[in-house]
C-alpha positions in Angstrom: 157.1 68.4 -211.6 157.7 67.9 -215.3 154.8 68.4 -217.6 153.4 65.4 -219.6 154.2 65.4 -223.3 150.7 64.2 -224.1 148.7 66.3 -226.5 145.3 67.5 -225.4 142.3 68.2 -227.7 140.9 71.7 -227.1 137.5 70.2 -228.1 136.9 66.6 -227.3 137.7 64.2 -230.0 134.5 62.3 -229.3 132.6 65.6 -230.0 134.5 66.3 -233.2 133.7 62.7 -234.5 130.0 63.6 -234.5 130.7 65.9 -237.5 133.4 63.7 -239.2 133.3 61.4 -242.2 135.4 58.6 -243.6 137.9 59.7 -246.2 140.2 57.0 -247.5 140.1 55.1 -244.1 140.7 58.2 -242.0 138.2 60.3 -240.0 138.2 63.8 -241.5 136.4 67.1 -240.8 135.5 69.7 -243.4 136.5 73.1 -242.0 137.0 76.7 -243.0 139.8 78.6 -241.3 139.1 82.3 -240.8 140.9 84.4 -243.4 141.3 81.7 -246.0 139.3 81.5 -249.2 138.8 77.7 -249.3 137.7 74.9 -247.0 140.1 72.2 -246.0 139.9 68.6 -244.8 141.5 68.0 -241.4 142.2 64.8 -239.5 140.1 64.5 -236.4 143.0 62.9 -234.4 145.3 65.9 -234.9 142.8 68.8 -235.1 142.7 71.4 -232.3 145.2 69.7 -230.1 148.2 71.1 -228.2 150.9 69.7 -225.9 149.8 69.5 -222.2 147.3 72.2 -222.7 145.2 71.4 -219.6 148.0 70.3 -217.3 148.4 71.7 -213.7 151.9 70.9 -212.5 152.7 73.1 -209.5 149.8 72.8 -207.1 150.6 70.1 -204.5 147.0 69.4 -203.5 145.8 68.9 -207.1 146.4 66.0 -209.4 148.3 67.5 -212.4 146.0 65.7 -214.8 142.7 66.6 -213.0 141.5 68.8 -215.9 142.3 66.3 -218.6 140.9 63.4 -216.6 137.6 65.3 -216.1 137.6 66.0 -219.9 138.0 62.3 -220.6 135.3 61.2 -218.2 132.8 63.6 -219.6 133.7 62.6 -223.2 133.0 58.9 -222.3 129.6 60.0 -220.9 129.0 62.1 -224.0 129.0 59.1 -226.3 126.5 57.3 -224.1 124.3 60.4 -224.0 124.3 60.7 -227.8 123.6 57.0 -228.2 120.6 57.4 -225.9 119.4 60.4 -227.8 119.4 58.5 -231.1 117.9 55.3 -229.7 115.2 56.8 -227.5 114.8 60.4 -228.7 114.8 61.4 -225.1 117.2 61.8 -222.2 117.1 60.4 -218.7 117.6 62.7 -215.8 121.1 61.4 -215.3 122.0 62.1 -218.9 120.5 65.6 -218.7 122.7 66.4 -215.7 125.8 65.0 -217.4 125.1 66.8 -220.7 124.8 70.1 -218.9 128.2 69.3 -217.2 129.6 68.6 -220.6 128.4 72.0 -221.8 130.1 73.7 -218.9 133.3 71.7 -219.6 133.2 72.6 -223.3 132.8 76.3 -222.7 135.8 76.3 -220.4 138.0 74.4 -222.9 137.6 76.9 -225.7 140.3 79.5 -226.5 137.7 82.3 -226.5 136.4 81.7 -223.0 140.0 81.1 -221.7 141.0 84.4 -223.2 138.0 86.1 -221.7 138.7 84.8 -218.2 142.4 85.6 -218.5 141.6 89.2 -219.6 139.2 89.7 -216.7 141.7 88.3 -214.2 144.7 90.4 -215.4 142.6 93.6 -215.5 142.6 95.3 -212.1 139.2 96.8 -212.8 137.5 93.4 -213.4 139.7 90.9 -211.4 137.8 91.1 -208.1 134.4 90.9 -209.8 135.5 87.8 -211.7 136.7 86.0 -208.6 133.6 86.9 -206.7 131.4 85.6 -209.5 133.1 82.2 -209.9 133.3 81.7 -206.1 129.7 82.7 -205.5 128.2 79.2 -205.1 131.0 77.4 -203.2 132.0 77.1 -199.6 134.2 79.4 -197.6 137.4 77.2 -197.8 137.1 77.0 -201.5 136.4 80.7 -201.8 139.7 81.3 -199.9 141.6 79.2 -202.4 140.2 81.2 -205.3 141.0 84.5 -203.7 144.6 83.3 -203.2 145.0 82.3 -206.9 147.8 84.9 -207.2 149.9 82.4 -205.3 149.6 79.8 -208.0 152.4 79.6 -210.6 151.5 81.6 -213.8 151.7 78.5 -215.9 148.9 76.8 -213.9 146.8 79.8 -212.9 144.6 80.0 -215.9 143.8 76.3 -215.9 142.9 76.6 -212.2 140.6 79.5 -212.9 139.0 77.5 -215.8 138.3 74.6 -213.4 136.6 76.9 -211.0 134.7 78.6 -213.8 133.6 75.2 -215.0 132.2 74.4 -211.6 130.4 77.7 -211.5 128.9 77.3 -215.0 127.8 73.8 -214.2 125.9 75.0 -211.1 124.2 77.6 -213.2 123.3 75.4 -216.2 121.8 72.7 -214.0 119.0 75.3 -213.2 118.3 75.8 -216.9 115.6 74.1 -218.9 116.4 72.6 -222.3 115.0 71.2 -225.5 116.8 69.5 -228.4 116.3 70.6 -232.0 116.5 68.2 -234.9 118.1 69.7 -237.9 116.0 71.2 -240.7 115.5 69.3 -244.0 118.7 67.2 -243.4 120.9 70.2 -243.8 122.9 69.3 -240.6 124.1 71.6 -237.9 127.3 73.5 -238.5 129.6 73.9 -235.5 133.0 75.5 -234.7 136.0 75.6 -232.4 133.8 77.8 -230.2 130.7 75.7 -230.5 128.4 77.0 -227.8 126.6 80.2 -228.7 125.8 82.2 -225.6 123.2 84.8 -226.4 123.3 87.3 -223.4 120.3 89.2 -224.7 121.8 92.5 -223.6 122.6 91.4 -220.1 126.4 91.5 -219.6 126.8 91.7 -215.8 127.6 88.0 -215.5 129.4 85.5 -217.6 126.2 83.5 -218.1 123.3 85.6 -216.9 119.8 84.3 -216.1 118.6 85.9 -219.3 121.1 84.0 -221.5 120.1 81.5 -224.1 122.6 78.8 -225.2 122.7 76.9 -228.5 125.1 73.9 -228.8 125.2 71.6 -231.9 125.6 68.2 -230.3 125.9 66.3 -233.6 125.1 67.0 -237.2 121.5 66.0 -236.4 120.8 67.5 -233.0 121.3 70.9 -231.4 120.8 71.7 -227.7 118.9 74.8 -226.6 119.2 76.0 -222.9 117.3 78.8 -221.1 116.1 79.8 -217.7 112.4 79.8 -217.1 112.6 82.8 -214.8 114.4 85.0 -217.3 112.9 88.4 -218.0 113.4 87.7 -221.7 110.4 85.8 -223.1 110.3 86.5 -226.8 112.0 83.4 -228.1 109.3 80.8 -229.1 111.7 78.0 -228.0 111.2 79.2 -224.4 107.6 77.9 -224.6 108.7 74.3 -225.4 108.2 71.8 -222.6 111.4 71.0 -220.8 113.3 68.0 -222.2 111.4 67.7 -225.5 113.0 66.9 -228.8 111.4 68.8 -231.6 111.9 69.6 -235.3 113.7 72.8 -235.9 112.0 75.4 -238.0 113.7 76.8 -241.1 114.1 80.2 -239.4 115.6 78.7 -236.2 118.0 76.6 -238.3 119.1 79.6 -240.3 119.5 81.7 -237.1 121.9 79.2 -235.6 123.7 78.7 -238.9 124.3 82.4 -239.3 125.4 82.9 -235.7 128.0 80.2 -235.7 130.5 82.0 -238.0 130.2 85.0 -235.8 130.8 82.9 -232.7 133.8 80.9 -234.0 137.4 81.5 -233.0 139.4 80.3 -236.0 137.5 77.3 -237.5 134.0 76.7 -238.8 133.2 73.0 -239.0 130.7 71.7 -241.5 128.4 68.7 -241.0 129.4 67.0 -244.2 132.2 66.6 -246.7 132.0 69.7 -249.0 135.4 68.9 -250.4 138.0 71.7 -250.9 135.9 74.6 -252.3 135.8 78.3 -252.3 133.1 79.5 -249.9 131.7 81.8 -252.5 131.3 78.9 -254.9 127.7 78.7 -256.0 127.9 74.9 -255.7 128.5 75.2 -251.9 125.3 77.0 -251.3 
């Protein structure tokens, strides 16, 4: 089957628009690319997209566009979730479920998680552990399909593994509590091409361990925080916040996330406003 020529956004366009601004009639992002001295302005429509990036073309039982179709469905829901957040300053149970699914989807769309999964799969010492982990919560027939992933054509194998990883992450994250942080002093939340910070807190046995804490800037104004109430790690004050609350971020929390995001990025840091084209060491940018 011939692959579609459609270009796919690595990060959802609806997500990127939450950090965009109008510039001469076009939606732009202010970004810094790793290794360059200056920021740049990028068109949202063409930023971080690649031809048929999420296509599956050789598995007879699977719609070739299943990955991209799921991306599109979740992006549609995401707009509704964010609208609800701004209007009501709370989320319904349905929106909570869909938001956590969007988190799992976003994790599996990033180059960094795709590289990590691929490295684990191609390493004989970690391959079996990876397959057991992402198959842990599914039925026996689906487990069998994962264990026979070697039979899938190389061009489709990684996307299939990412679909299965997405399902696994979604199952885990639905068990996590959350709160949403408003930005501090109207500074806005910075994001990146790897926008979800997964703090493993020293526990590296699993891709997302029970002890993990996740930070995800949803828009320039709101950042999602996720944790599991049964974690052995208790020292973060955000763990004491009632599940589902929207609270003001402290200056220290805002600074912590701001300083973590450049370490978490793959190639691009995305600012929450138009800084123009400036050197990052310019005093005016601070």
